[in-house]
Backbone bond lengths (Angstrom), bond angles and torsions (degrees), N, CA, C in turn:
res aa  C-N    CA-C-N  psi(-1)  N-CA   C-N-CA  omega(-1)  CA-C   N-CA-C  phi
1 X - - - 1.456 - - 1.522 109.95 -
2 X 1.296 113.94 158.54 1.462 119.00 176.21 1.509 110.09 -72.59
3 X 1.314 116.02 145.92 1.466 120.97 172.16 1.529 106.45 -60.95
4 X 1.341 118.32 139.25 1.473 120.23 -177.37 1.531 114.55 -50.93
5 X 1.320 117.52 -36.87 1.473 119.53 179.74 1.523 111.02 -64.06
6 X 1.334 117.55 -41.20 1.460 121.00 178.65 1.515 110.55 -69.97
7 X 1.314 116.62 -39.14 1.458 120.52 179.14 1.521 110.99 -61.23
8 X 1.325 116.61 -42.86 1.464 121.22 177.97 1.519 110.76 -63.01
9 X 1.324 115.87 -43.09 1.471 119.45 178.89 1.526 110.74 -63.94
10 X 1.315 117.20 -42.26 1.465 120.70 178.67 1.521 110.81 -62.98
11 X 1.330 117.58 -41.64 1.463 120.58 178.20 1.522 111.14 -63.46
12 X 1.328 116.73 -42.00 1.458 120.96 179.72 1.521 111.02 -62.60
13 X 1.324 116.65 -46.59 1.460 120.29 179.03 1.521 111.32 -66.63
14 X 1.330 116.64 -40.11 1.458 120.71 -179.79 1.516 112.39 -63.31
15 X 1.332 116.67 -35.77 1.467 120.55 -179.09 1.519 111.89 -66.07
16 X 1.314 116.97 -23.20 1.462 119.63 -178.23 1.530 112.79 -87.66
17 X 1.332 118.42 -3.83 1.453 121.61 -178.62 1.523 111.86 -84.07
18 X 1.315 116.32 145.00 1.457 118.72 172.38 1.533 108.83 -82.93
19 X 1.317 116.25 172.11 1.469 120.81 -174.59 1.530 112.41 -60.61
20 X 1.319 116.04 -41.51 1.469 119.50 -178.07 1.532 111.26 -63.61
21 X 1.321 116.25 -45.46 1.466 120.11 -179.34 1.531 110.94 -68.07
22 X 1.335 117.31 -37.27 1.467 120.67 176.42 1.525 110.73 -59.31
23 X 1.323 116.30 -44.25 1.462 120.47 -179.96 1.536 110.97 -65.45
24 X 1.333 116.79 -41.26 1.469 120.04 178.23 1.521 111.15 -60.68
25 X 1.329 116.60 -44.63 1.465 120.44 -179.75 1.524 111.72 -67.21
26 X 1.327 116.59 -39.81 1.466 120.03 178.26 1.525 110.47 -60.17
27 X 1.317 116.44 -46.91 1.470 120.32 179.92 1.520 110.92 -62.51
28 X 1.317 117.15 -42.43 1.470 120.91 179.95 1.513 111.30 -64.29
29 X 1.331 117.45 -42.02 1.465 120.24 179.44 1.519 111.13 -61.93
30 X 1.333 115.47 -44.69 1.465 118.63 -178.22 1.526 112.31 -66.74
31 X 1.313 116.40 -36.12 1.463 119.08 179.63 1.527 111.02 -73.06
32 X 1.319 117.14 -38.74 1.467 121.50 -175.13 1.532 112.11 -76.79
33 X 1.321 117.28 -37.73 1.466 121.46 -174.50 1.529 110.18 -119.75
34 X 1.320 116.41 60.55 1.457 122.40 -170.23 1.524 115.50 -59.82
35 X 1.296 119.61 -31.14 1.466 121.00 -178.13 1.509 114.42 -103.35
36 X 1.331 117.25 8.13 1.458 121.50 -175.03 1.535 110.90 -96.40
37 X 1.338 117.39 112.79 1.464 118.61 -177.33 1.527 113.24 -62.40
38 X 1.331 116.97 -32.97 1.467 119.80 -179.19 1.532 111.19 -70.76
39 X 1.313 117.42 -35.46 1.470 120.49 176.44 1.522 110.32 -66.64
40 X 1.331 116.77 -41.35 1.467 119.80 177.56 1.526 110.90 -64.80
41 X 1.340 116.16 -38.64 1.466 118.58 179.31 1.527 111.11 -65.60
42 X 1.328 116.37 -45.23 1.481 119.25 178.48 1.516 110.09 -63.31
43 X 1.337 116.77 -39.10 1.462 120.23 177.02 1.534 110.14 -62.12
44 X 1.324 117.19 -39.64 1.470 120.33 177.83 1.528 110.55 -58.57
45 X 1.325 116.82 -42.55 1.464 120.63 178.58 1.526 110.90 -64.82
46 X 1.325 117.16 -38.79 1.461 120.38 177.65 1.529 111.23 -67.29
47 X 1.338 116.87 -39.55 1.468 120.03 176.25 1.527 109.38 -60.84
48 X 1.341 117.35 -40.73 1.462 119.87 177.76 1.514 111.19 -60.39
49 X 1.338 116.63 -43.42 1.467 120.83 178.81 1.528 111.29 -61.07
50 X 1.327 116.10 -28.75 1.473 121.39 178.87 1.537 111.67 -87.02
51 X 1.332 116.79 5.07 1.473 122.93 -178.59 1.526 112.59 60.58
52 X 1.329 115.52 34.41 1.474 121.91 -179.90 1.537 107.30 -113.44
53 X 1.337 115.49 76.01 1.465 120.43 -171.05 1.535 113.06 -67.72
54 X 1.302 118.78 -33.12 1.469 119.42 178.31 1.517 110.64 -63.67
55 X 1.325 116.84 -44.77 1.468 120.46 177.60 1.523 110.69 -65.82
56 X 1.343 116.39 -37.57 1.462 120.06 178.64 1.523 110.98 -63.37
57 X 1.319 116.87 -46.50 1.464 119.96 178.87 1.521 111.60 -61.97
58 X 1.334 116.58 -39.41 1.469 120.27 179.43 1.528 110.81 -66.69
59 X 1.330 117.49 -42.21 1.467 120.79 178.50 1.524 110.23 -64.96
60 X 1.322 116.48 -40.08 1.469 120.21 178.04 1.531 110.17 -63.52
61 X 1.323 117.25 -42.11 1.469 120.23 177.84 1.531 110.79 -60.87
62 X 1.335 117.11 -39.14 1.478 120.27 177.30 1.527 110.03 -65.97
63 X 1.330 117.01 -39.17 1.471 120.27 178.85 1.514 110.01 -61.10
64 X 1.320 117.21 -46.02 1.467 121.15 179.31 1.529 110.13 -63.88
65 X 1.326 116.84 -41.80 1.477 120.78 -179.06 1.528 111.88 -63.53
66 X 1.330 117.32 -34.66 1.463 121.12 -177.84 1.532 112.91 -87.94
67 X 1.324 116.89 -8.16 1.462 119.58 179.72 1.528 109.46 -64.43
68 X 1.315 115.94 135.68 1.449 120.14 -174.43 1.512 115.66 -79.76
69 X 1.306 118.15 -26.22 1.460 119.73 -178.16 1.518 110.49 -151.33
70 X 1.321 114.69 173.99 1.456 120.92 -175.23 1.519 114.56 -61.20
71 X 1.312 117.44 -36.68 1.460 118.69 -178.73 1.527 111.11 -68.16
72 X 1.312 117.27 -36.84 1.467 120.79 176.87 1.522 109.71 -67.37
73 X 1.333 116.66 -43.38 1.473 119.70 178.25 1.531 111.03 -60.12
74 X 1.327 116.93 -44.06 1.463 119.96 179.80 1.527 111.39 -61.09
75 X 1.330 116.47 -41.52 1.460 119.48 179.93 1.528 111.11 -67.01
76 X 1.321 117.08 -40.59 1.463 121.40 178.78 1.528 110.63 -63.93
77 X 1.319 116.92 -43.53 1.471 120.82 178.55 1.527 109.57 -62.98
78 X 1.327 117.52 -43.80 1.461 121.16 179.95 1.533 111.07 -62.56
79 X 1.328 116.90 -42.32 1.466 120.25 178.84 1.516 111.52 -62.78
80 X 1.316 116.64 -41.28 1.467 119.92 -179.04 1.528 110.29 -68.21
81 X 1.324 115.92 -43.09 1.460 119.02 178.14 1.528 111.30 -61.31
82 X 1.335 116.97 -40.76 1.471 121.08 177.96 1.532 110.75 -63.62
83 X 1.335 116.59 -43.28 1.465 120.02 179.57 1.515 110.82 -63.27
84 X 1.322 117.15 -42.55 1.467 120.73 178.52 1.522 110.30 -62.13
85 X 1.319 117.22 -45.24 1.464 121.08 -179.76 1.520 110.95 -63.22
86 X 1.330 116.94 -42.91 1.467 121.94 -179.13 1.517 111.34 -62.74
87 X 1.331 116.70 -34.40 1.463 121.50 -176.57 1.534 112.85 -98.81
88 X 1.328 116.82 1.36 1.454 120.53 177.95 1.517 114.51 71.24
89 X 1.326 116.34 33.09 1.467 122.23 -178.83 1.534 107.88 -110.24
90 X 1.312 116.94 140.34 1.459 120.64 175.85 1.516 108.60 -81.89
91 X 1.316 116.14 119.74 1.474 120.82 -179.89 1.518 109.05 -72.23
92 X 1.316 115.78 143.59 1.449 119.57 175.77 1.518 107.98 -75.54
93 X 1.321 118.31 152.63 1.468 120.63 179.35 1.525 110.29 -57.57
94 X 1.321 115.85 141.83 1.467 121.03 179.53 1.525 108.66 -84.09
95 X 1.325 114.06 139.26 1.469 119.87 179.34 1.510 110.68 -82.87
């Protein structure tokens, strides 16, 4: 997981992005860090900010699939659920 200070900074910077830029960054993160569950999770949050829920759900599913163990999966699921709640989006059921 990200250190809380970095996570706060990422949230602050992410909140200032418009939908188009959020989508561009999400796509770049997923392409650049294809096997990294944390990159997919952050991309999922960026897709949500861009109001692209299908892409967000797909990125979240990749994050869960790449998670190495149960504790990482639980944290990724919790982060996605928090992001959905914060943005008023209904999270898709977790597989």
